[in-house]
C-alpha positions in Angstrom: 108.7 112.6 86.2 108.8 109.8 83.7 111.7 107.4 83.8 112.9 105.0 81.1 114.7 101.8 82.2 116.0 98.6 80.6 114.3 95.5 82.0 115.0 92.1 80.5 116.7 93.7 77.5 113.8 96.0 76.7 113.1 99.7 77.3 110.2 100.4 79.6 108.5 103.7 80.4 107.8 104.0 84.2 105.2 106.7 84.4 102.8 105.4 87.0 103.3 105.9 90.7 101.8 103.3 93.0 101.7 103.3 96.8 101.8 99.9 98.5 100.9 99.5 102.1 100.4 95.7 102.6 101.6 92.4 101.2 103.4 94.0 98.2 106.0 95.8 100.4 109.5 94.6 100.7 109.8 91.7 103.1 106.1 90.9 102.8 104.6 87.7 101.2 103.7 89.2 97.7 106.7 91.5 97.1 107.9 89.2 94.4 104.9 90.0 92.3 106.0 93.5 91.8 109.8 93.0 91.4 110.4 89.8 89.4 110.0 91.6 86.0 107.6 88.8 84.8 104.5 91.0 85.3 105.8 94.3 84.1 108.4 96.7 85.3 108.8 98.5 88.6 111.4 100.3 90.6 111.3 101.4 94.3 111.2 105.1 94.7 110.9 105.9 98.4 109.1 105.1 101.6 106.1 107.3 102.1 103.0 108.0 104.1 99.5 109.1 103.4 99.2 112.8 103.6 95.7 112.4 105.2 94.7 110.4 108.1 93.3 107.0 107.0 92.0 103.8 108.3 94.3 100.8 107.9 92.9 97.6 109.4 93.4 93.8 109.3 90.5 91.7 108.3 90.9 89.0 111.1 89.2 86.1 109.3 91.3 86.5 106.2 94.3 88.3 107.6 94.2 90.8 104.7 95.3 94.5 105.1 92.4 96.8 104.2 92.9 100.5 103.6 89.5 102.0 103.9 88.2 104.4 101.4 89.2 108.0 102.3 86.6 110.3 103.6 84.0 107.6 104.2 84.9 105.2 107.0 86.4 108.0 109.2 87.5 107.5 112.8 89.2 109.6 115.4 91.9 106.9 115.6 92.8 107.1 111.9 96.5 107.5 111.2 98.9 108.4 108.5 99.6 105.1 106.9 103.2 104.2 106.0 104.1 102.3 102.9 106.3 102.2 99.8 106.2 104.2 96.6 107.0 102.5 93.3 107.2 103.7 89.8 105.7 101.1 87.4 104.9 100.7 83.7 101.5 100.2 82.2 102.0 96.4 82.1 102.7 96.3 85.9 99.7 98.6 86.6 97.4 96.3 84.6 98.8 93.3 86.5 98.2 95.0 89.9 94.6 95.7 88.8 94.3 92.0 88.2 96.1 90.9 91.4 94.1 93.2 93.6 90.9 92.3 91.8 90.1 95.9 90.9 87.4 97.0 91.0 85.5 94.1 92.5 87.5 93.6 95.7 89.9 96.5 96.0 89.5 99.7 94.0 92.4 101.7 92.6 92.2 105.4 93.6 94.6 108.3 93.7 95.9 109.2 97.1 98.1 112.1 98.3 101.3 110.5 99.5 104.2 112.3 101.2 107.5 110.7 100.4 110.3 110.3 103.0 112.8 111.1 100.3 112.8 114.9 100.3 114.7 115.1 97.0 111.7 114.0 95.1 110.0 116.8 93.1 106.5 117.8 93.6 105.8 116.4 97.1 103.3 115.4 98.2 102.7 113.0 95.2 99.6 111.6 93.7 99.9 107.8 93.7 97.6 105.0 92.8 96.6 102.8 95.8 94.2 100.0 96.2 91.6 100.7 98.8 88.4 99.0 100.1 85.2 100.8 99.0 82.7 98.0 99.8 83.5 98.2 103.5 81.5 96.6 106.3 80.0 98.9 108.9 81.7 96.7 111.5 85.0 98.2 110.3 84.0 101.4 112.2 84.4 99.4 115.5 88.0 100.4 116.4 88.1 97.8 119.2 87.5 95.0 116.9 89.4 96.6 114.0 92.1 98.8 115.5 93.6 101.4 113.2 97.2 100.8 112.2 100.0 103.0 110.8 101.7 100.1 109.0 101.2 96.5 108.1 103.4 93.5 108.7 102.6 89.8 108.1 101.9 88.1 111.4 103.4 84.5 111.5 100.8 83.5 114.1 98.0 84.6 111.7 99.7 84.5 108.3 98.4 86.0 105.1 96.4 83.7 102.9 96.8 83.6 99.2 94.2 85.8 97.4 91.9 83.1 95.9 92.2 81.0 99.1 91.2 84.1 101.0 88.0 84.4 98.9 87.2 80.7 99.3 87.9 81.0 103.0 85.7 84.0 103.3 82.8 82.2 101.7 83.3 79.2 103.9 83.5 81.2 107.1 80.4 83.2 106.3 78.4 80.1 105.3 79.4 78.4 108.6 78.5 81.4 110.7 75.1 82.0 109.0 74.2 78.3 109.2 75.2 78.0 112.8 73.2 81.1 113.8 70.2 79.8 111.9 70.3 76.4 113.6 70.9 78.0 117.0 67.8 80.1 116.6 65.7 76.9 116.3 67.8 75.2 119.1 68.6 72.4 116.6 65.0 71.1 116.7 65.1 70.1 113.1 61.5 69.1 112.8 60.5 72.6 113.9 62.5 74.2 111.1 60.0 75.2 108.3 60.7 74.6 104.7 63.0 72.3 102.7 65.5 75.2 102.1 66.4 75.1 105.8 67.3 71.4 105.6 69.6 72.4 102.7 71.4 74.9 105.0 71.9 72.1 107.5 73.3 69.7 104.9 75.5 72.4 103.3 77.0 73.3 106.7 78.2 69.7 107.2 79.5 69.5 103.7 81.6 72.6 104.2 82.9 71.3 107.6 83.9 68.1 105.9 86.1 69.8 103.2 
């Protein structure tokens, strides 16, 4: 179904269905991006859930919700993931591609979504959703990355803005790699071969001083 709506004095064609499961949901940190009208047009359709069992996890260092690519990172603890269905225009879909860093970070794919609103025609629906395809094999560890059925921002470990998340990810990984490297040599710097290893040591302290 294609709907036409007036937004900001202009007619917009809402022909794309998008399933949001993370920070874009109502009451979550980035909901304003989808509903202000500045980035395109969108309207809420229904709550819904993935028709198939999927892996929704939280990346603990960045506190980002990751929906793992269907059919790849499978686990016996996968669940039907609950989220929200929106109908958006092409401008909003293009903005969401930019916001989710598609296809470099998240990748937009069609998923089968079962709406909670039974009056919607053609259920289950095919909706665009942003999933993680470049996933880490550690994500298969369900003790470290428990599977969730829904996401909610945790005030004790709040969501970090997207660019800050990327910067933070680089910083964390550099610290971890450098510490492991130095630990392997028990901090005996004169035993560390090569000038590049001294560069790792200096880089670590520069990062810590930020």
